[in-house]
Structure formats: C-alpha cells, structure tokens
N, C-alpha and C positions, 0 to 999 in steps of 0.2 A: 271287489276282490282285487288285490294288488297283483300287478304284473310281475312274474318271476324275473330275477336278475339274469337267469340263464337265457331267457328269451331276448332280453336287451343285448346281451353279449353275442348271441347268435346273429341278431340283426346287424350289429356292428361288424361282425366277421364277414358278412355278405355285402358290405358297403362297396368294395371294389366292383363286384358283379353288378350291383345296382347302378353304379356310375357308368359302367360300360353299356348297360341296357338302355340308359337314357338316350343314347345315340339313335335308337330306332324310332323314338317318339317325338323328340323336339329338336329344334336347332340349338347350336352351341350356347347361345346367350340365355336360353331358358332352362338349361339342364340342372343347374343348382336349385332353382325354384321347384322343378319337378321332383327332385330328390327330397327336398324339405316337405313338400306337400304329400309325397308318398310316405315318408316317415310318420307324419301326423296321422295319415290314414292307417298305417300299419299298427301304430301304438294305440290308436282308438279302437281298432277291431281285432286286437290280438287274441281275444277269446274265440274268434271264429276259426283260428287255425286248428285243425283237427289232428295234428301230428303227422308223422311221416308215413302216410299210407301210399306206398308206391303202386299198389294194385290199380288205383284209379288215376294215375298220372299225378299223384300227389308229390309231396316233398316240399321242403321249406323254400327252396329257390323258386319253384313253380308258383307257390302261393304269393311270394314277394313280387314275382313278375306279373301275376294277375292283378295284384293291388296297384302296381305302377301303371299297368295298361288301363285300368279303370280310371285312375286319376288323370291320366293323359287324355282319355276320351272325354271326360267331364270338362277338362280345360278347353278342348276343341269345340264342344257344343255350347258351353255357357259363355255368352258374350258379357263383358262388363257393361253395366247399365249406369250411366251417370245419373245421380240423383239430383233433381232440381226442384226446389220448393218455391211456389209462388206466394204472393202475399197472403192469400186466403188459405194456404196449405191444402188446396183441393187435390193436387196431384202429388203422389209420392215419388214417382219416377217418370222421367220423360226420356225416351231413347233419342239420341242425336242431339243436335244443337237446339238451345231454346229459341223460340221464334222471336224475331225482332219486332219492334213496335208496329212497323208498317204491315207486316204479315199478320200480326195479331188483330189489327184493325180490319184488315180484309176478311179474315176468318169471322170476326164478330159481325161484319156487315153481311156476309154470306149466310150465316146462321140466322140473322134477322129476316132475311128474305125467304128462308125455308119455313113456310107457314102451313097450316092445315094438317091433314093426315100425312101428306108427303113429308113435311118437315118433321113431324113427330116421329115418323118411321126412320128417317135419316138420323135423327138424334139418337134414337134408341139403338139403331144398328151400330152407330159410332161408339156407343157405350158397351157394346159387346153382346147385346141381346140377340137371340136367334129368331128366325122367321116364325117358327111355330109359337114361340113364347109371345112375340108381339101380336101375332094373329089371334091368339086366345084372349089376350087382354083387350083387343079392339073388336073382337067378335067377327073376324073375317078369316078366310083360309090362308094358308101359307103362300100359295101361289099369288093371291091377290096382294099380299104384303110385298112379295118380290116385285110385282108389277108396279106398285106404288113407289117402291124404292127406286126402280129404274126411271120412272117418270120424274121423281124428285131430283135425282142426279142430273137428268137431262135439263130440267128447268134451271138448276144451279149453274150448269155449264153455259146455258144460253144467257143467263143473267150476268155472268162474268165475262162474256165475250169469247168463250173457248170454242163455240160452235156457231156457224152462220145461222141467222134467224130464219 
C-alpha cells in the first residue's frame, strides 16, 4: 500500500518540531543523524499511526516524538560491532580489537592445557552453552558442571602464573 502524499507533507510540516526535539536525546553532532534515522522509522511504520485520537494522548506530534524516542533509545543500547573475518571465516564478529599474534599464541597454548572434563566444560562454556545443557550431555548435574568449571579456571590461572602455586 502506498503512503499518502498528505502523510509526507504532514511529516515535513513537523520537521522544525522534530529538529528541536532532538536536543533532548542526543548531542549537537548527532542530531542530523537522529532526524534521518527517525524519518526512516516514521516512513517505514507509517501504517501504525492510528489518526489523531486525542482521548488517549494521541496526536501526530506525540506519535512522531515516540518514534524519535524509540530510535534514540535503540542508538544508545546498540553498540556498533566491528566485523572481523579470520582466514577460516569461523567468526562473524569480534567485539573490540583483534588479538595480536602473541595473544593468539598464548590463548592457543592455554586451550591446549585445558584437557579432560574441565577443559571440555571450559570450551563449551566459552561457546555459550549453559550449565544444564553441558551437564545433560555429560551425564552430570548442573552443580558438578559449575564445580568442574571453577576447577578448570583455577588450573588455567595456575598454569599461566596468575595465582601462586
């Protein structure tokens, strides 16, 4: 369904109000970006506007303000994630700086030292598996998985010299 031209004209008529509203949500350097992102959101969800129903705090300006507030909140909560691809394309995104070669070798060495059940649990926890899930696969209880994880972390800390022997 095509958006009516009257809707577009009405949004453009409220542009000065939207520009002044940006002062509440972002610093001066980010205001133009917030307006553009808000306009994208408004034009994408124009069918959600239910008309000027003033009985429930409605009205076009209030709807526009709610759209802008939502876009601003999303910008605050969503951090940009730099996408880094390794040679094997195993990882799609890594937050922060890529590890240098020395750190990569240290991590590889530490993972090689994590053997047995402790090592398997540490690896699976690092991949995001939960205690219950790991426990059911290994045939042990959640609490025992947690204990083995603590023991594995302690042995890794001891191996890399972070804790006195």
